[in-house]
C-alpha angles and dihedrals in degrees: 000000000000092000090052092050091048089051092050090049092049089048092053092044089051091049092049094051091049090052090049091051094050089048091053095043090051091052091050095047092048094052103033109012136257095290089065091063100096135150091247095049093049090048090055094045091048096038092234133114111288087243097057091084088071091062087069105028130038092225140341090265088055089054089049088054088058091046087054090055088050093049087049090054090051092045097053090055087067090070105033092118092062091066091089125098094231122133109269128207137199092272090060094055092048087051093050090055092043088056091045093053096039091054088059099040087057091042106035091157092059094055089045088052090056090046090059107053119206118257094230124076115239118254123247087259091060095042090054092047105040115103113215115234097231102185093147090061090054092046090051093049091053094044089047088056095045087053092050092235123150092209125021112272125210088254091056091046091052094049090051090050095048094046099044092043092050096046091048089045091053092050091048092053093043096051091041087055089236097120118047101214125134121235092253089051090053093048092051089041093056092045092052092047095051092048090047097049094047092048092049095048094044090064 
C-alpha cells in the first residue's frame, strides 16, 4: 500500500512538473517565438538544471508538441458559442473571422509557430491527445445555416474553402512580411471578401 501511494505521489509530481514546463514554454513562445524555447532558457525560468527538462520530455520538440496541444485547447475556446444549432447570419460569419484574425494579431508568434512545422513526427501520445482546430467545420456550419440548407451543399463547401483559404493566406503573407497591409486593412478586406463571396454564390 505504501509503495502504491508513493507511486501515485510521484506520478502527480511528474504531471505537475510537465504542466509547469508547458506553461513556461508557452509563455516564452508567445513573447519571443519558438526558437527561444531552449533547454537552458527553460532551466533558467524553472530554476533547475537545463537538463532537467529531459526527465519529463524526450526532447524540446516533444515539449513543443505538447505546447501545440495546449494552444489548440485555448484556440477552441474562441469558438465555443458556435456549437449551438441556432440559425446563423452573415454577421455571425464576419464575427467568427474577426475573432480568428484578432487572436493571431494578438498572438503573432503562435501563428508563426504553426507556419513552421517541427522536424520530428509526433508520438502516438501526441496524436491521441491533440485536438484538431477544425475552423473549417465551424465555418461550414455557419454558411450552411446562412444558405438555409439542411445539409452542406457543394456550393457551401466551396464557399468555406475559398473564404478560409483566403483569410489564412492573408495572415500568412502578413506575418511573413510579404504583403504590406495594416491590421485594419486586413480586417476590412476580410469583411468585404466574405460579403462579396456570399453575394456571388447566393445568385
